[in-house]
C-alpha positions in Angstrom: -0.3 0.0 0.0 1.2 3.4 -0.7 0.2 6.1 1.4 0.6 9.9 0.5 0.7 12.9 2.8 -2.3 15.0 3.0 -1.6 18.2 4.9 -4.1 20.2 6.7 -3.3 24.0 7.6 -5.1 25.5 10.4 -4.3 28.9 11.5 -3.6 30.1 15.0 -6.5 32.8 14.4 -8.9 29.8 13.8 -7.9 27.8 16.9 -8.3 31.4 18.8 -11.9 31.1 17.9 -12.4 28.3 20.2 -9.8 29.4 22.6 -11.8 32.9 23.0 -14.6 31.2 24.2 -12.7 29.4 26.9 -13.3 31.3 30.2 -16.4 32.1 32.4 -17.3 35.8 32.3 -16.9 36.0 36.2 -13.2 34.4 35.8 -11.2 37.8 36.9 -8.2 36.9 34.8 -10.2 36.4 31.4 -12.8 37.8 28.9 -16.5 36.7 29.1 -17.2 35.3 26.1 -20.3 32.8 26.0 -20.5 29.4 25.0 -22.3 28.1 22.2 -26.0 27.2 22.8 -27.2 23.9 21.4 -30.8 23.5 20.4 -33.5 21.9 22.6 -33.0 18.6 20.8 -29.5 18.5 21.3 -29.7 19.6 24.8 -31.9 16.9 25.6 -29.6 14.5 24.1 -26.7 15.6 26.0 -28.9 15.3 29.3 -29.4 11.6 28.3 -25.8 11.2 27.7 -25.0 12.6 31.1 -27.4 10.5 32.9 -26.2 7.4 31.3 -22.5 8.5 32.0 -23.6 8.8 35.6 -24.8 5.2 35.9 -21.1 4.2 35.8 -21.5 2.1 32.9 -18.2 0.6 31.8 -16.8 1.7 28.2 -17.4 -1.1 25.8 -14.9 -3.6 24.6 -12.9 -2.3 21.6 -14.2 -4.4 18.6 -11.5 -6.6 16.9 -12.5 -5.0 13.6 -12.7 -1.5 12.3 -15.4 0.9 13.4 -16.4 3.0 16.4 -13.9 2.7 19.3 -15.2 4.4 22.7 -12.3 5.4 25.2 -13.4 7.3 28.1 -12.2 8.6 31.7 -10.9 5.6 33.8 -13.1 7.0 36.8 -15.4 10.2 37.3 -13.6 13.4 37.8 -15.2 16.2 40.1 -13.9 19.8 38.5 -12.6 21.9 41.1 -11.3 25.7 40.8 -8.8 27.5 42.8 -9.6 30.9 44.7 -12.3 32.7 42.8 -11.8 31.0 39.4 -14.9 29.4 37.8 -13.3 27.2 35.6 -11.4 24.1 35.6 -9.2 22.8 32.6 -8.4 19.2 33.0 -6.3 17.0 30.8 -6.8 13.2 30.9 -4.6 10.5 29.1 -7.0 8.0 27.5 -5.8 4.4 26.4 -7.4 3.4 22.9 -6.3 -0.4 23.6 -6.4 -0.6 19.6 -5.1 -4.1 18.9 -3.9 -3.2 15.5 -2.6 -0.1 13.6 -5.7 2.1 12.3 -6.6 5.2 10.8 -9.2 7.7 12.7 -11.3 9.1 10.1 -13.8 10.9 12.6 -14.5 11.7 16.3 -17.9 12.0 18.3 -17.7 13.7 21.7 -19.7 12.3 24.3 -19.9 14.6 27.6 -20.6 12.9 30.7 -22.1 16.0 32.6 -23.2 18.6 29.8 -24.2 21.2 32.4 -20.6 21.6 33.4 -18.7 20.6 29.9 -17.9 24.2 28.4 -15.7 22.4 25.2 -13.4 19.6 25.0 -10.2 19.1 22.4 -8.7 15.6 21.9 -4.9 15.4 21.3 -2.7 12.5 19.9 0.3 11.6 21.8 3.3 10.5 19.8 5.4 7.6 20.7 7.8 10.1 22.0 5.4 11.9 24.6 4.0 8.4 26.1 6.4 9.0 29.1 6.1 12.6 29.5 2.0 12.3 29.5 2.3 9.4 32.3 4.5 11.6 34.2 2.6 14.6 34.2 -0.4 12.5 35.1 1.3 11.2 38.2 2.5 14.7 39.5 -1.0 15.7 39.9 -3.1 14.1 42.3 -6.3 12.7 41.0 -7.4 12.0 37.4 -5.9 14.0 35.1 -3.7 17.0 35.4 -4.5 20.8 35.2 -3.7 22.2 31.5 -4.7 25.5 30.6 -3.9 26.1 27.0 -3.4 22.6 26.3 -1.5 19.3 27.4 1.9 20.9 27.8 3.8 18.2 27.0 7.5 18.6 25.6 8.2 18.3 21.8 9.4 15.1 20.7 13.1 14.5 21.1 13.9 14.7 17.3 11.9 17.9 16.8 12.9 21.3 16.9 10.3 24.2 17.9 9.9 25.1 14.0 9.2 21.1 13.1 6.9 20.6 15.9 4.5 23.3 14.3 3.8 20.7 11.5 3.1 18.2 14.1 0.4 19.7 16.0 -1.5 17.1 17.7 -5.2 18.1 17.5 -7.8 15.5 16.3 -10.6 17.1 17.1 -12.6 19.9 19.0 -16.3 19.9 20.6 -18.5 22.6 22.0 -22.1 22.4 22.6 -24.1 21.7 19.6 -21.1 20.1 17.9 -21.6 16.8 16.0 -19.0 14.2 14.7 -15.8 15.9 13.4 -15.1 13.9 10.1 -12.1 14.3 7.9 -12.1 14.7 4.5 -13.0 11.7 2.5 -10.0 9.4 1.5 -7.9 10.8 4.6 -7.5 9.6 8.1 -5.1 10.1 11.2 -2.8 7.2 11.3 -2.7 5.5 14.8 -0.6 2.5 16.2 -2.0 -0.4 17.9 -1.9 0.7 21.7 -1.8 4.4 21.1 -2.7 6.8 23.5 -5.1 10.2 23.4 -5.3 13.1 25.6 -8.7 14.6 26.1 -8.7 18.3 27.7 -11.9 19.3 29.3 -12.7 23.0 30.1 -15.4 23.0 32.7 -17.6 25.9 33.5 -18.4 26.1 37.2 -20.8 28.8 37.1 -23.3 25.8 35.8 -23.2 24.0 39.3 -21.1 21.2 40.4 -21.0 17.3 40.2 -19.1 14.4 38.6 -17.9 13.8 34.8 -17.4 10.8 32.9 -16.9 12.2 29.3 -15.8 10.1 26.5 -15.0 10.0 23.0 -15.5 8.0 20.0 -13.1 7.2 17.3 -14.4 6.4 14.3 -11.5 3.6 12.6 -10.7 1.8 9.6 -8.1 -0.7 9.2 -4.2 0.7 8.4 -4.5 -1.4 4.9 -7.0 0.9 3.7 -5.6 3.2 1.1 -6.0 6.5 2.7 -4.0 10.0 2.8 -2.3 10.3 5.7 -3.8 13.6 7.4 -1.3 15.5 8.9 -2.0 19.1 10.6 0.3 22.1 10.7 0.0 25.6 12.7 0.5 28.8 11.3 1.2 31.6 13.7 -0.6 34.7 12.7 -2.3 37.6 14.8 -5.6 36.6 16.1 -7.0 39.9 15.1 -6.5 42.5 12.2 -6.2 46.0 12.8 -9.4 48.0 12.2 -9.4 50.7 9.4 -11.5 53.5 9.7 -14.9 53.5 7.8 -15.1 56.2 5.0 -17.7 58.7 5.6 
């Protein structure tokens, strides 16, 4: 099988659109953008998902063949905040337990506690980052670790600051009202057997308190499929352009 590389370029300005809605209005250190609002039907679905997760049902076993693979928090997490802050950004290492190499072609997010989950981002973990991710997890008590902005893992040993831009680990992002993130037809993100992913969740504690057990569903196909290998690249750019005065 011949794999060709398919580059997808995402500017920092686009990513900032997600980040700009990352904080609650009463957080003294940040702005007051409001989260996206789901429709009534979508909200009902999220509440049902939350209730199912609260029952503590074990994630489904990884199927032997391609298809949707569900990965989620190993245990429920209770969001907390420091001082007067009303936000909790938490990263969790999730084992995919894939028995063989596959391509990821899409991602679904299933929020465990729809009232608290403001948004979530899924990252891939390169083989050179597995140890660093496990260390960060062990250093912070409880499930996962505090991670405003991202997992904050070091670049792989064989990459410099410039080349690391072409290996940005984003897989998908979700906010209320979001649906399955599907990659362009004929492409996929290649992942090795047993790979891990990192789920970053932003919890908005203005909505209350409680536990969360968010999970994600990875749409996978076999590595033997003739897909273009999807890669991503960040192009640093200003978040906003200067405004010009309007003519009279």
